[in-house]
C-alpha positions in Angstrom: -12.7 49.6 -20.8 -12.2 46.3 -19.1 -9.1 46.2 -16.9 -8.0 42.9 -18.3 -7.3 44.6 -21.6 -4.9 47.3 -20.2 -1.2 46.9 -21.0 -1.7 44.1 -23.5 0.9 43.5 -26.2 -1.7 42.2 -28.6 -5.5 41.5 -28.9 -7.3 38.7 -30.5 -9.8 39.8 -33.2 -12.7 39.4 -30.7 -10.8 41.4 -28.0 -9.9 44.1 -30.6 -13.5 44.4 -31.6 -14.5 44.7 -27.9 -12.0 47.4 -26.9 -12.3 49.5 -30.1 -16.1 49.2 -30.6 -15.4 48.3 -34.2 -16.8 45.3 -36.0 -14.7 42.4 -37.3 -15.4 43.3 -40.9 -14.2 46.9 -40.2 -11.0 45.7 -38.6 -10.3 43.4 -41.5 -10.9 46.2 -43.9 -8.3 48.4 -42.0 -5.9 45.5 -42.2 -6.4 45.0 -45.9 -5.9 48.8 -46.5 -2.7 48.8 -44.5 -4.0 51.0 -41.7 -3.9 48.2 -39.1 -1.2 45.6 -38.5 -2.1 42.0 -37.9 0.1 39.0 -37.1 -0.8 35.4 -37.7 0.2 33.2 -34.8 -0.6 29.6 -35.6 -4.2 29.8 -36.7 -5.0 33.0 -34.9 -4.9 36.6 -36.1 -3.7 39.0 -33.4 -3.6 42.8 -33.5 -0.7 44.5 -31.9 -1.9 46.9 -29.2 0.2 49.8 -30.6 -1.2 49.4 -34.0 -4.8 49.5 -32.7 -4.0 52.6 -30.6 -2.5 54.3 -33.6 -5.5 53.5 -35.8 -7.9 54.9 -33.2 -5.9 58.0 -32.5 -5.3 59.0 -36.1 -7.6 61.6 -37.6 -10.1 60.1 -40.1 -9.8 60.8 -43.8 -13.3 62.5 -43.6 -12.2 64.9 -40.9 -9.0 65.7 -43.0 -11.2 66.5 -46.0 -13.5 68.7 -44.0 -10.5 70.5 -42.4 -8.8 71.2 -45.8 -12.1 72.5 -47.3 -12.7 74.8 -44.4 -9.3 76.3 -44.7 -9.3 77.0 -48.5 -9.7 80.7 -49.4 
């Protein structure tokens, strides 16, 4: 990860794509689904760093499904 992105309060969409390795469409999909916070500042959309970290550290729905299927008797 680029050092200039460490300890940021928020990322532009371009920066969020770069640090997360996710595409812009994917990030907007997470915003629309309520899994990622976004703040409009003037004409820019910025992503709070904590929200992006939370999204990336949360287990995916697919892994939750596989886990629950594996544990059923």
